[in-house]
N, C-alpha and C positions, 0 to 999 in steps of 0.2 A: 210642413215639418216645423215643429216647435223650436223656438230659439231661446227658450227660457234658460237661465243659468242652471247648470247641473252640478253634481258633486265634484266634477272635475275642477270647477272654478275654485272651490275652497282648498283643494290640494295645491293648485298653482298659487293661490293667494298666500299660502304659508311660505312659499319660496320667493315671493316678490321682494326686491330690495328697497323699493321706494314707491310712493303713490302713483307716479307715472307708469311704472312697470305694472302695478296692480291694475291700472286702467286698461293697459294693453292685454293683460291676461284675461280680463273680463271680456274684451272683444273676442279673444280666442275661444273662451268658454261658451260664448253665445253662438259660435259658428258650429254648424252641424259636423259631426265626426265622420270622416271619410277614410276609407282604407287607402293606404299609400302603396302604389304599385309602380315598379319601374318599367317603362315602355321598352319592349324588345324590338318592335318594328314600328315603322311609320304608320301602318294601318291601325295598330292599337292606339297610337297617339291621337290620330284623327278621330277615332270613334270614342275617345274617352268622355267627351262632353260636347255635344253640338252647340253652336252659337245660337243665342236667342236674343234678338234685338227688340226690347220692349220700349225703346225710346228713352229710358232712364240712363244717366251716366254710370259707368262702371270704372273700377279702379283695380289695376293689376300690379301685383308685386312679384318680382323675379329675383330669386337668389341664384346668381350666376357663378358657375365654377368652370374649370377647364374642360371637363369631360361631360358633365350633366348639369342641368339647371332645373330648379323647382319654381313653379309659378302658383299664384293664388289669386283668384278673382273675387272681389267683393262688390256688393251693390252700393247704391248711393246712401242707403241707411245703415251700412256696416254689416249686413248679413252676408255670410260666406256663400258664394254660388258654386264654385267648383275649384279644384286644384289638380295638379299633376306634375309630371316631369317630362323633359325632352332633352335629347342629346345636343351637345354644343358643336354643331357644324353647320355650314350654310344651308344645306338642304333641309335639315331638321328644324332649323330656326324659321325658315320660310314656311314649312309645314305647320309649325306651331302658330305662326302669325295668321295664316289662312284659316286654321281650324278654330282658333280660340279668341281672336281679337276682333273688335268692331271699330269702325271709323271714329266713333265718339269716345272711345276708351282713353283713359290716362294710364300710363305705365311708369313704374318706378323700378330702378335697378341701381345697385351700388357700383361705385367706380372701382374697376380692377383692370388687369392687364388686357383683357379682351372685350371690355365694355364698349369701346367706340365702334368696333366691328359689328357687335350685336346691335347697337343703336342704329347704324346705317341700314341694316337689313330690316329692322322692325319699324323704322320711322314712317314709311308710307302707309302702314296699316293702322295707325292710331292718331288721335288728335294731339296728344301731348306726351312727351317723354321727359321725366325728371331723373337726373343722375345724382344719387345721394353721395355725400361725403362720408365714407365709412368711419373716419376718425371722429365725426361729430354725431353720428347716429348712435347715441348712447343707449337707447332702448334696445338695440341689438347687441352692441359691443359689451354691455355690462349685464345682460340678462343671465339669470341663473338657469333658466330653462331655455336651451338653445338648440334648435334643430333647423334643418333647411326649410321645412314646411312652416315652422313658427316664424322664421326670419322673413319668408316671402309674405306671410300674412301681416306681420308688423309693418313691412314696407308699404303694403297696400293700404292699411289703416292710417298710417302716418300721411300718406299721400292724400287720402280722402279728407283728413282733418287739416291739410295744408301745414303740417308740422315737420315736413321733411327738409333737412338742411341740404340744399342742392349745390351742384357745381356747374360751371359753364361748360357747355358741350363744344369742343373745338371742331372746326371743319377738317376735312381730310388734308388740305394743304398745310394747315397749322400743325396737325398731328405729324405729318411727314417732316416738317421743319424741326419740331421738337425732337423727333427720333434722330435726325441728323446731328443736331447739337449734342444730344446725349451720347451718341456713338463717338463723336470726337473727344468728348471729355473722358469717356471710358478708355479710349486708346491712349490718351495722355496719362491717365492714372496707371495703366498697365506698363507704359514705358518707364514711368518713374519707379514702379516696383521692381522692374528688371534692373534698372541702374543701381538701385539700392542693394540688390542681391550681389551685383558685381563688386560694389564697394565692400560689402560684408566679406566676400571671399578674400579680397586683397588685405583687409584689416585682420582677418584671422591668421594670415600668414606673414603679417608684419611687412607687407610690400607697400612701399610708398609710391603713390601715383605721381607722374611728372607734373611740373608747374604748367599752368595755363589751362588746366581742365582735362579730365579723363575722357570726355566724349567729344572732344574736338577731333579734327582730322589727324593731328599729330598724336593726340592721346589714344585714339583708336588704333593707329598703326603700332604704337608701343604696346598696347594691350594684346594685340594679336601675336607679338613676338616675345613677350616677357616669359621667362622660364618659371614654370610652376610644376607642382606635383601632377601626375597623370589625372587624378580625380579632379583637382582644381582646374586643370586645363580643359577637361571635358565640360565642367560646369560653366566656365567662362565662354567656351566656344558655343555651347547651347544657348546661352543668354544672348550672345552677339548675333546668332542666327535669328533669334526671336526679335531682337531689335531691328534687324534689317527687314523682316517681314512686317513688323508694325510700322516701320517707316514707309513702306510701300502703300499699306492700307491708309495711313494718315494722309499721304499725298492725294490719294483718290478722294477721300472724304473732304479734304481741304479744298480741292478743286470744285467739288459740288457746292460747298458753302460759298466759295468765291463767286461762282456763277449766279447762285441764288441771291447773294448780297448785292451784286451789281444790278440785278433786275428789280430790286426793291428800293424805292426812293426813301422809305423810312429808315432803312438800315444805313444808308449813306448820310442821312441827317444825324443819326446817333453817333456815327463815326467822327463827327466834328467835335465831340466832347473830348477833353483831355483824358488820356488813359484808356480810351476805348478804340480798339481796332475792329476789323470786320468779324472776328470770331466772337467777341463779347457783344457787339451790336446785333449779330445774327441770333445769338442765344437769348438776348434780352427781348428782341422783337418777337421771337417764337413764343416766349413765355407770356408776354403782354398780349399778343395777337391784336385784338381791337382795343385801342386805348380808350375808346368811348365807353367801355364797360366800367371804367372807374370815373366817378363824378369829380374827384379831386385827387391831387398827388398823394395825400395822406393815405387814401384807400389803396393806392398802388404800392406804397411803401409797406403797408400792413400786409398786402397780398404776398409780397416778397419776403416777409419776416424780418424787416429791418427797423421795426418800431420796438420800443422798450415794453416789456411785460409790466402789467400793473395789477396790484392786489390792494383793493380798497375796501374798508369796512368802517362805518361810522366816521370817526374823526381821524382815523389812521389810513395812510396811503403809502404803499411801498412800490417804488419803481425799480425793477430788476433788469437783467440782461435782455437782449433782443429776443423776440419770440421764436425766431428761426422757423416760421411757418412758410408754406409754399415751396417753391422750387429751390432746393439747396444748390443746384448747379448754377442757376442765374445769380443767386446771392453770392456764391463763392467767386464767380467771375467778376462781379462788380467790386467785391472787396479787393481782388487782385488788381483790378484797374485803378482803384483808389490809392494803391500803394505809392504810385509815382506822382500823384497830383501835388504833393508838397513842393515839387520843383516848378510848378506852373506859375508864371508871373502874373496871372490874372486874379480876379476876385475869388475864384474857387481855391486856388493855391493859397491865397491870403487867409481864407477860412480854415484851411487845413493847418497852416503854421500857427495860427492864433490858438486853435483848440489843442494842438500838440503841446504848446507851452503851458496852457492852463491845466490840462489833464495828463495824457500820455499818448504815445503814438497809436496804440491799439484803438483807443477811444476815437482818436482823430480819423483813423482809417474807416471805421464802421460809420461814424457820423458823416464822413464825406461820401461814402457809398449811398447813404440815405439822401444826401443832398443831390447826388447825381441822378437818383431816381426821380426826385422832384423836378429837376431840370429836364430830364427825358420826357416826363409827362407834358410839360409846357411845349417842348419842341415838337412832339408828335401831334398835340392838339392844334397848335398854331401853324404846323408845317413849315418851320423855319429852322435853320442851323443854329449852332451855339454862337452866341454873340462875341465871346472873348477868347476864341481859339487862337493859337499861335499860327500865323499864316504859313510859315515854312514847313513845320511838321505836319500841319493839316494838308497842305499841298502834296507832301510825300505820301501820306496815307491814302488819299483819294486817288492820286495818280497811280500808286502801286496796285490798288484794287482794279482800276481800269485796265492797266497793262496785263495783269494776270488773267482777267476775264476775257479781254478782246485782243490783246497783243498790240493795240493801237497806241503809239507814242506820239506826243506832240512836240513840235519844235520848241526849243528853249530860246530864251532871249525876250526882249520887249516886243509887244504887239506891233504889227505893221503900221507905220504912220506916226509912232510915238518915239520920243527921243530917249535914248538910254541915259541912265544916271551917270554922273561923272565919276571917273575912277582915278585914283592916284597913280603916278607913274610906277610901273613894275608891280602893282598890286593885283593879286588874283582874287577876284570877287564876283558875286552874282547879285542880280536884282531880285529881291523877293517882292512879289506883288502885294497889294493891299488884300485884306481878308475878303472883302466883297468881290474883288477880281478873281480870287481863288475859287470862291463859290460859283461865280458866273462861268468860269472855264469848265467846271465839272457839272454844270447843269443844275445847280442848287439855287434856291431863292436868296436874294440879298437880305441883309439884316434890317429889321424894322427900327424906327427911331426909338431911343430909350425913353422910358417913362421917368417921371420925377422920382419915384421910389428907387429906380435903378441908378439914377444919377446920385442920389443920396448914399446908396450902398457902395458905389464906386468910390465916393469921397471917404466914407468911413473905413474902407479897406485899404486906402492909400495907394490905389492902382490907377490914378488919373492919367499919369504919363504913359503907362503901358496902353491903356484903352485908347488914348488919343493917337498912339503910333499905329493903330490898326487901320486907320483910314487912308494911309498913303503908303506907296511902295518905299522900300529902303534897301540900302546896299549892305550886304554882309559878306565876310570872308568866305571864299569858296571852300567847301568841305567841312564847314562848321555848322552845326544845327543849334537852334535856340529853342528853349522851352521843352516841352514833353510831347510825345506823340499821343 
């Protein structure tokens, strides 16, 4: 069959938006024209085009949807071999893989909601799978001529030319962790929306909520008894019932996150950073997955969208707001964790306060979140906890996770064989162990010696006294916490 350009190419060329798209249209025009038919049964799909293994590499593009997917197979020289459709269910996907894929094939598919399930089913049948980032595949997103068959062909041709912007394929464990973190965030957002609706009903009727908070035990008891119109009473009761149901679901999801966090050593390391509890650490670890994917902390910050946008041309350069690329959930949680870092007595808190004085609080919060990502990269790469954590609050966080996951509580007081610190007469106080002792009790590694660069950073931040106090236990009044969690 001839592959010379036909009149179809000149029609497509008139619609092409740029030279790159024109090149892709030429690929399409050089492919033989085939009739597009929807498979009604698996037998028709299997008989659509038998596999032929001539020893040459092939490239397969799949345009995946929820109900049906379109595929296109091209040879090593760009010639179109065959195309078709298959239903998107496990049996039909396996039938497609058996009938049309060869062990030496390379397959491309765009990232969507059901991509990872499709990848797991097809992976044993091909040599390579590339998952494309749909936001960066401009040849498809900005094409003037856009059909499922054209999209599948473009994916195959981009894969053949190695021009496909790909994404990392997560394992099933990472995918489950991300789904768990996303569900918790969704439940929190739904709870916030319901509380806002209750506030709106009260504000519309000029009803003032009691002091201390509307959703405390006292506030909820008042909310159930306050006199309102029948309609408003019904709205409030419906929202309170939804809040109770969400609370039960949140407890279930939270317990799953607690158990997963306690079994993951990296999550416990991340929890030693100020402002990071197990929910933030779990979401951050699920987003990062394998930290070795990022060669330096700047790439991790860029992956999370916490780097400034840059527009540069010739001698002009404009630095704008952060890119907000990547996981919005992980970025939002990091920003929330950075809100309280300004109270931390260590170098990270000093960095926050210095930037807040120079710029403003919002800039300081986002910059601190970026700094926390950099610290997290070093902690995960070196497998060591945060060097300047507050011992008391860190002990409370790690012990709280242990108790919730296992129910095991440790005896308080100084270790056996050691002398307790002296207490003044009548003073109620407790001994806070050194930071290395806190880490040792929870099975975490001790801190490594500080480098000369770190020593200089500590001096410049003016936190030498605090850093020196981390090496020895100290006596604090009972019931009072220091620093931030």
